[in-house]
C-alpha positions in Angstrom: -13.6 -66.3 -306.9 -13.1 -66.5 -310.7 -10.2 -65.9 -312.4 -10.3 -65.1 -315.8 -6.9 -64.6 -318.3 -6.9 -61.9 -320.7 -4.1 -60.3 -323.3 -4.7 -56.6 -323.3 -3.0 -54.4 -326.1 -3.5 -50.7 -326.1 -1.8 -48.1 -328.0 -0.4 -44.9 -327.0 -3.2 -43.5 -328.7 -6.0 -45.5 -327.0 -4.3 -44.6 -323.7 -4.5 -41.0 -324.5 -8.0 -41.2 -325.7 -8.7 -42.7 -321.9 -6.8 -39.4 -320.4 -9.2 -37.0 -322.8 -12.5 -38.7 -321.8 -13.0 -40.6 -324.9 -13.2 -43.8 -323.3 -13.9 -45.5 -320.0 -14.1 -49.3 -320.9 -12.1 -51.7 -322.0 -13.3 -55.1 -323.7 -11.2 -57.8 -324.4 -11.4 -61.3 -325.2 -10.3 -64.0 -322.5 -8.4 -67.0 -323.2 -11.4 -69.0 -323.1 -13.3 -67.0 -325.6 -15.7 -65.3 -323.4 -15.3 -61.0 -323.2 -14.7 -59.3 -320.3 -15.4 -55.3 -320.0 -13.7 -53.6 -317.1 -13.2 -50.0 -316.4 -10.2 -48.5 -318.1 -8.9 -47.0 -314.6 -7.7 -50.8 -313.0 -5.5 -50.6 -315.7 -3.5 -47.4 -314.7 -0.4 -49.0 -312.9 0.2 -51.1 -316.1 0.4 -48.0 -318.4 3.5 -47.5 -320.0 5.3 -45.1 -322.8 4.2 -47.5 -325.5 0.5 -48.1 -324.1 -0.4 -51.5 -322.5 0.7 -54.9 -324.3 0.6 -57.5 -321.4 -1.3 -60.4 -320.0 -3.5 -60.5 -317.3 -5.3 -62.2 -314.8 -8.5 -60.5 -313.8 -10.3 -62.0 -310.7 -14.2 -61.7 -310.0 -16.5 -62.6 -307.4 -19.1 -65.2 -308.1 -21.5 -62.4 -309.4 -18.4 -61.4 -311.7 -17.8 -58.3 -310.1 -14.3 -57.1 -310.5 -12.0 -57.7 -307.7 -8.2 -57.1 -308.9 -6.3 -57.3 -311.8 -2.5 -58.8 -312.0 0.0 -59.1 -314.7 0.3 -62.5 -315.4 4.2 -63.3 -314.5 5.8 -64.9 -317.8 9.1 -66.8 -317.4 11.7 -65.7 -320.0 12.6 -68.6 -322.2 15.9 -70.1 -321.6 18.5 -70.7 -324.3 20.2 -73.8 -324.0 22.6 -74.9 -326.3 24.1 -78.2 -326.5 27.6 -78.4 -327.3 28.7 -81.4 -329.9 
């Protein structure tokens, strides 16, 4: 399996264009600089009222056929205050 990390940012207008049948594919640049094309429909679980704005890990087989997409979990930054 191949795992590719991508940042996907789509506006509400871009999501709306998908629902209107104007777009079917999303093209993104991976963290390693490669280009990834995937069907918009795999992003359905990640659509919010604000569109999509997140980091994802795409899993493909050895022939680069899509297998899965998962939101990359990021840990919230901790604010550690030092007391003098």
